[in-house]
C-alpha positions, 0 to 999 in steps of 0.5 A: 635742711640748709645751714649757714657758716658764719662767713656768709652772713653780712657783718652788722653795719657800725659794729655789734650794737651794745647799748649801755644796760643795767646791773641786773640780769635782763630787762623785762619790759618791752625793749627797743635797743640792745640785743633782742632775742625773740624766744619762741617755746621748745626751739632750743631757746634756753641754750641760746639764752646763755649765749645771749648773756655771754654776749651781753657781758663779753661786749660790754665796755662797762662790765669791769667798772660799773658791773653794767652789761649790754642791754639784752631781752630774751623772754617768751612772748610774741613780737607784737607784746615786746613791741619789737616793731618799735625797736631802733634798728641802729641800736639793736640786733634782733634775732630768733630760732626756728625748729622744724614744726614736727620736732617742735610739736613732739617736743612740746608734747613730751614736755608739757603733756608726758613729762609734766602731766603724765599723759600716755605717749600714744599715737592717738593721744599725740594726734588729739593733743596736736588738734586740741586747745593745749597745742600752741603752733604759734610761729606766726604770732611769735615771730611777727609784730602783727597778729596773723593767726587772730582770725584763722580757724585753729582746726584749719591751722592744726589739720594743715600742720598734720598734713606736712 
């Protein structure tokens, strides 16, 4: 596992892109400006959403007088659906989180299977869950503005995942 300290990252040229937003919680339509958090499922994204909200409030020069935050978007959906390929790079900051695929799969199984539908957590049932249609291994589609997995055989993707 490799992590980066804050000092290793380049500073955003021209400062952090705070674009005038609105006096509502978040924009829900595709966004091309502001803080754009690409939010895959089961990666700790709920915690990151609270960070995005704090940034949108704390960086806003309009908050105190007009109750306006910096524009931000952090809903689930693929980068393709959210049109992030059309974003204005000079007026946006696009970022995401990733999680180790095994830990993400276990989290997804326990959240959507065991806790939500009371599926028995056995090794056999977990393996069947990973190979079934309920399991969504969508990192390629979630994080890309292209549909990479549209033409892939889903069973091959599942078998590849199980080998790693």
